[in-house]
C-alpha positions in Angstrom: 159.1 55.8 42.7 160.8 52.5 42.8 162.7 50.7 39.9 160.5 48.3 38.5 163.1 46.1 38.1 164.1 46.5 41.5 162.8 42.8 42.1 163.9 40.1 43.5 164.9 37.0 41.8 161.1 34.9 42.0 159.4 38.2 41.2 161.9 39.5 38.5 161.3 35.6 36.9 157.1 35.7 37.3 157.8 39.7 35.8 159.9 38.4 32.7 157.3 35.5 32.4 154.4 37.7 32.0 156.2 40.1 30.5 157.2 38.0 27.4 154.0 35.7 27.3 151.8 39.1 27.2 154.0 40.8 24.5 154.0 37.8 22.2 149.9 37.6 22.6 149.8 41.6 21.8 151.9 41.1 18.5 151.2 37.4 17.5 147.3 37.3 17.2 145.2 37.5 14.3 145.3 40.2 13.6 148.2 41.6 15.8 147.3 44.2 18.6 151.1 45.3 18.4 152.7 45.3 14.4 155.5 48.0 16.1 157.6 45.6 17.5 160.2 43.7 15.2 160.2 40.4 15.3 163.9 39.8 16.0 164.1 42.1 18.9 161.2 40.0 20.8 163.3 36.9 19.9 166.2 38.2 21.4 164.6 38.7 24.5 163.2 35.4 24.6 166.8 33.9 24.4 167.9 36.1 27.2 165.0 34.8 29.0 165.7 31.3 28.3 169.5 31.8 29.6 167.6 34.1 33.1 165.5 30.8 33.5 167.6 28.0 33.2 169.7 30.0 35.1 167.9 30.7 38.3 166.5 26.9 38.4 169.8 25.9 39.2 169.7 28.0 42.1 166.3 26.9 43.6 168.3 24.5 45.1 171.5 23.7 46.8 173.9 25.5 44.7 177.5 26.4 44.2 178.7 29.9 44.1 179.5 29.8 40.2 175.8 29.2 40.1 175.0 32.0 41.9 177.2 34.4 40.1 175.5 32.8 36.7 172.0 33.6 37.9 173.2 37.1 39.3 174.7 38.2 35.4 171.9 36.6 33.4 169.8 38.9 35.5 172.0 42.0 35.1 171.9 41.1 31.1 168.5 40.8 30.9 168.0 43.7 32.9 169.8 46.0 30.8 167.8 45.0 27.5 164.5 45.0 29.0 164.7 48.6 30.0 165.6 50.4 26.6 162.8 47.7 25.4 159.9 49.2 27.5 161.3 52.9 26.6 161.5 52.5 23.0 158.4 50.3 22.1 156.3 50.7 25.6 156.5 53.8 26.0 153.7 56.5 27.1 153.3 58.3 24.2 153.4 54.9 21.8 149.6 54.9 20.9 148.7 50.9 20.6 150.1 50.4 24.6 147.8 51.6 27.0 147.8 52.1 30.6 146.5 48.5 31.0 148.5 47.4 29.6 151.5 48.7 30.6 149.8 47.7 34.0 149.1 43.9 33.4 152.8 43.6 32.7 154.5 45.1 35.5 155.3 48.6 34.2 154.3 51.3 36.6 152.3 54.8 34.5 154.1 57.5 35.3 152.4 60.0 36.6 150.4 62.0 35.3 151.9 65.2 37.1 154.6 67.2 35.4 157.6 66.7 37.4 160.7 67.5 36.7 164.0 65.5 36.4 166.8 67.5 36.3 169.3 66.4 34.1 172.5 64.9 36.2 175.6 67.4 36.5 178.3 65.0 37.8 180.4 63.6 35.3 182.0 60.2 36.7 185.1 59.1 36.8 185.2 55.3 35.2 187.5 52.8 36.6 188.5 49.5 34.4 190.7 47.0 35.5 191.1 43.6 34.6 189.5 40.9 36.7 189.8 37.6 35.1 191.1 35.8 32.2 189.5 37.9 29.5 187.4 39.8 31.6 187.3 43.7 32.8 185.6 45.0 35.8 184.5 48.5 35.3 183.2 50.8 37.7 181.2 54.5 37.2 182.4 56.5 40.6 181.2 59.8 41.8 183.7 62.1 42.3 182.2 64.4 44.8 181.0 61.8 47.0 183.9 60.1 49.8 182.1 56.9 48.9 181.9 57.3 45.3 178.6 55.9 45.7 175.8 58.0 42.2 174.4 61.3 43.3 170.6 61.3 44.5 168.5 61.3 42.2 170.4 59.2 39.7 168.5 55.8 38.7 172.0 53.8 37.4 174.5 54.2 34.8 175.2 53.9 31.2 178.1 52.1 30.3 179.5 52.5 26.9 181.8 49.8 25.9 183.9 49.5 22.0 186.8 46.8 21.3 189.5 48.1 18.7 192.4 47.2 17.4 196.0 48.9 17.9 196.0 50.9 15.2 192.5 52.1 15.5 191.8 55.2 17.1 189.6 56.1 20.5 186.4 57.7 19.4 184.1 59.2 21.5 181.6 58.0 24.5 178.6 58.9 22.7 179.6 57.3 19.5 180.1 53.9 21.4 177.6 51.2 21.9 176.2 51.4 26.0 174.0 49.4 28.0 172.6 50.4 31.1 172.2 49.3 34.6 171.0 50.3 38.2 174.3 49.4 39.6 177.4 51.3 38.8 180.0 48.1 38.5 179.3 45.9 35.4 181.7 43.2 34.5 182.9 42.5 30.5 183.8 39.1 29.5 185.4 39.4 26.2 186.1 35.9 23.9 189.7 34.5 23.3 189.7 35.7 19.6 189.7 39.4 21.2 192.8 38.6 23.3 195.2 41.6 22.6 192.6 44.1 21.6 191.8 47.2 23.2 188.4 47.8 25.0 187.5 51.1 25.6 184.5 52.0 28.5 183.2 55.1 30.0 180.2 56.0 31.6 177.2 58.5 32.5 175.1 58.7 35.0 171.0 58.5 34.1 168.2 60.5 36.2 164.3 58.2 36.6 163.0 59.6 33.8 165.9 58.4 31.8 167.8 61.9 31.1 171.4 61.4 30.8 174.4 64.0 32.1 178.0 63.7 30.6 180.1 61.0 29.9 183.4 60.3 31.6 186.3 60.4 30.0 187.2 57.2 27.8 189.7 54.8 29.6 192.0 51.2 28.0 192.2 48.5 28.8 194.0 45.5 26.8 192.3 42.2 27.1 194.1 39.5 27.7 
């Protein structure tokens, strides 16, 4: 099954707009049909949609590479939040949400035939390098492939990240916040007030069923 978030920019814009509108209608009716989704969580998604639509609009007309870069970053950030939202609040064992709801929102319903999704067993290698002021590029690399691409049956990568001072110890990757995305490279931009601190990163592969493999070793880079 193709990943439902692998869309062109125009199709992603339509999907995201419908996604927000449909969720609002279900949560804000009188009485609301859905009461299990926190208002703050929906507000966060609306903020991401505003950021995405604003950045996307600038690329419809003649635009600069900076506009394209901002649009791509807004899209990646939105996708990284939509996926866990769907997995938590719109999953198939959520009784308030029907197959019809998911279809209307552009979210595919799972095949009712049981499918075995093997848990990824490859531990990626994580590379994290400075790539600009306060910016780090983090890459999940497959040590078993010459091209370092993600293994078969892997949908994407979970990126764990944490900022700490030099006198704080590292924590295991599973205890760090993480974001999921399809691409194996992720950019982290830190603000100036964090310069001089240390950013810890780790990566893990996830399959189509949302099952996560082993975390990589935690690597550290100074924010500068």
